[in-house]
N, C-alpha and C positions, 0 to 999 in steps of 0.2 A: 269320303263325305257324300259324294254323289249317290253311292249305293245306299247310304243311310237315309238320304232324302227320298229315294225311290221306295225304300221299305216303309218309311213314315207316310208316304202317300197311300200305300196299300193298307197298312195297319197302323192305327194311331199309337204312337209311342209316347211315353210320358216325357215331360220336359227335362226331368233330372237324368233319365237314361240317355236322351239325346245329347245333353250337355256333357255328360261323362264320356260318351263315345267320341264326341267332337274334340274334347280336350285331350283324350288319349291319342287320337289320330294326329292332332296338331303336335303333340309332344314327340311322337314317332317321326314326324317330318322335321322338327326343329332340332332334336337332340344330336344328330350327327354334326351339326354346325356349332357345337358348344365352344369352339375356339373363337367364333365371331363374337366380339364383345359389344355390348350395348352400354354406353356410358351412363353411369348413375352416380349419385353422390356416395353410395355405399361401396363402390368397387374397391377402393384402396384401403378402406378401414377394416373390413372383415375378411378380405381375401376370398370371398365367395362370388367373384364376378361371373363365373360360368353359371352357377345356380340362379343368380339374380337375372342374368341375361336370358337364360332359357325360360324362366318364369315370366318375365315381362313379354317375351316374344310369344309365348303360348297364350297369355291373357290378351295381348293385342290382336293376334290373328283370330282368336275366338270372338272377341268383341266386334271386330269388323265383319266377320262371317255372319254373326247374328244380326248385326245392323242391316246388312244387305238382305237378310231373310225377312226382316220386318218391313223393308221397302218393297217387298215382292207383292204387296196387295194391289198395286196399281200397275197396269200394263205399261211396259216401256220405261218406267221410272228407274228401276234397278239398273237396267242396261245404260240408260243415259247418265246416271250418277257414276257408274263404273267408267264410262268413256271419259267423262270430264275429269275424274280423279286420276285415271291413267295418263291423260294428257298433261295434267298439272305435275304429276310426279316425273314424267319423262322430260 
C-alpha cells in the first residue's frame, strides 16, 4: 500500500483503481488467516463463516485505511488519532 501511495503521488491514479488495488492487497494480507473467526449472526446459519469473516475484515481494514487517508489533510492529525486509537486498543 505504501508503494501504491508513492505511485499515486507521482501520477494521479483513479479512485476506482486505487480502491481495487487496496482491497486486493488487503485480501492477500487477510486470506491466510481464514481460520480466525469474526463472530457474526450469520456464522452458524449458512456455514460460510470463513467467507463472511474475510469479507468483513477486508472491508473494515479498507474503511480504516481510507478514513486515515481522509484525515491526512491536516498536519499531525492522522498521527495523533492513530496514537490515541492504538493506546485505547492496547
